[in-house]
C-alpha positions in Angstrom: -2.1 10.3 -33.9 -5.8 9.8 -33.6 -7.6 10.0 -30.3 -8.2 6.2 -30.4 -4.5 5.6 -30.9 -3.6 7.9 -28.1 -6.1 6.1 -25.8 -4.6 2.7 -26.8 -1.0 3.9 -26.1 -2.0 5.3 -22.7 -3.7 2.0 -21.8 -0.7 -0.2 -22.7 1.3 -1.6 -19.8 4.8 -0.2 -19.4 8.1 -0.9 -17.7 6.7 1.0 -14.7 4.0 -1.6 -14.4 6.6 -4.4 -14.3 8.1 -2.8 -11.2 5.2 -4.2 -9.3 6.0 -7.8 -10.3 8.2 -8.5 -7.2 5.2 -7.8 -5.0 3.1 -10.5 -6.6 2.6 -13.6 -4.5 1.6 -14.5 -0.9 3.3 -12.9 2.0 3.1 -13.3 5.8 2.8 -9.9 7.4 3.8 -8.6 10.8 1.9 -5.3 11.5 3.0 -2.8 14.2 0.5 0.0 14.9 1.2 3.0 17.2 -2.0 4.5 18.5 -0.2 6.8 20.9 3.0 6.9 23.0 4.4 3.6 24.1 4.8 0.2 22.5 3.0 -0.7 19.3 0.1 -3.0 19.0 1.4 -6.1 17.0 -0.8 -8.3 14.7 -0.1 -10.8 11.9 -1.8 -11.8 8.8 -1.4 -12.8 5.1 -1.3 -10.6 2.1 -2.0 -12.1 -1.3 -1.0 -9.9 -4.3 -2.1 -10.7 -7.8 -1.4 -8.8 -11.0 -4.7 -8.2 -12.8 -6.0 -6.6 -16.0 -3.1 -7.6 -18.1 -0.5 -6.6 -15.5 -1.7 -3.1 -15.1 -2.6 -3.3 -11.5 -1.6 -5.3 -8.3 -4.7 -6.5 -6.5 -4.1 -6.8 -2.8 -6.1 -9.1 -0.5 -5.2 -9.0 3.2 -6.5 -11.4 5.9 -5.5 -10.7 9.4 -5.0 -13.6 11.8 -7.8 -13.8 14.5 -7.0 -11.7 17.6 -8.8 -10.3 20.6 -9.6 -6.6 20.3 -11.6 -4.1 18.3 -10.9 -5.8 14.9 -10.8 -9.6 15.6 -11.2 -10.6 12.0 -9.5 -7.7 10.1 -9.4 -7.8 6.3 -8.5 -5.3 3.7 -8.4 -4.9 -0.1 -6.5 -2.6 -2.3 -5.1 -1.9 -5.8 -1.8 -0.4 -6.7 -0.8 0.6 -10.2 0.9 3.1 -12.5 -1.0 5.8 -14.3 0.7 6.5 -17.6 -1.2 9.8 -18.0 0.1 11.3 -14.8 3.4 9.4 -14.7 2.6 8.4 -11.1 1.9 5.3 -9.1 -1.5 5.3 -7.5 -3.0 3.2 -4.7 -6.5 2.5 -3.3 -7.2 0.8 0.0 -10.3 -0.2 2.0 -10.6 -2.4 5.1 -12.8 -3.5 8.0 -11.3 -1.0 10.4 -13.1 2.0 8.8 -15.6 3.0 6.2 -13.2 5.4 4.4 -11.7 4.8 1.0 -8.0 5.7 1.0 -6.2 6.9 -2.1 -2.6 7.9 -2.5 -0.2 8.9 -5.3 3.5 8.8 -5.6 6.7 7.8 -7.3 9.6 5.3 -7.1 13.3 6.1 -6.6 15.7 5.6 -9.5 16.8 2.2 -8.2 13.2 1.0 -8.3 13.3 -0.1 -4.7 11.5 2.7 -2.7 8.0 4.1 -3.4 6.8 7.3 -1.6 3.1 7.6 -1.7 1.1 10.5 -0.3 -2.6 11.2 0.3 -5.1 12.7 2.7 -7.3 10.8 5.1 -10.0 11.8 7.6 -8.9 11.7 11.3 -11.2 9.3 13.1 -11.1 11.5 16.3 -11.7 14.9 14.9 -13.1 14.3 11.4 -10.5 16.7 10.0 -8.3 16.0 7.0 -4.9 14.7 7.8 -1.8 14.2 5.5 -0.6 10.6 5.0 2.7 9.4 3.7 3.6 5.7 3.0 7.0 4.5 2.2 7.2 1.0 0.5 10.7 -0.6 0.4 11.5 -3.6 -1.8 14.3 -5.3 0.2 14.5 -8.3 -2.2 12.0 -10.5 -4.0 11.0 -12.2 -0.8 10.9 -9.3 1.6 9.4 -5.8 1.6 8.1 -3.4 4.1 5.7 -0.4 4.4 5.8 2.4 6.9 2.9 4.9 7.2 3.1 8.3 8.7 0.3 10.8 9.6 0.8 14.6 10.0 -0.6 15.7 13.4 -2.5 18.9 14.1 0.8 20.3 15.3 2.3 19.8 11.8 4.6 17.1 13.0 4.7 13.7 11.3 4.3 10.6 13.4 4.9 7.0 12.4 1.6 5.1 12.9 2.2 1.8 11.2 5.0 -0.6 10.0 4.4 -3.8 8.1 7.1 -6.4 7.4 6.3 -8.8 4.6 8.0 -12.2 4.0 7.1 -14.4 1.0 5.4 -17.6 2.0 7.3 -19.7 -0.5 10.7 -17.9 -1.1 12.0 -17.8 -4.6 15.3 -19.5 -5.4 
């Protein structure tokens, strides 16, 4: 096979890319964030996911509902896709709560319903690197959730965020 043919084969969408299709659409989101012990801070917003570039990537556009607090008009953008060269899902996220670009890589379970993504982020308090793990669960075509965990300096993992997504116009 020629190098050009190898490149074309690697660039072609696969069944793994189709696993992102249930996430396409507009979803209301309820976000719970734990910034320490006690009850979480709860916000809401809307996530609009669009498959782009021939179905290779899921483009994510999040708009938080207006709230009082440090991020009154929170918004975020991301991409999620499948890399045929590494045989892994990859994600990228940016938002108005920081200036960091977050990346993560992972895989999906055999049932195609749970993705585990891992990466490293910079701790806002210390500036040190911190391990991050996100678990994305496809409940059904109209519901999914994401949980995010950080590994603390003590080596223990703590849940820092949970998002419940409900499709705005449920499918029949």
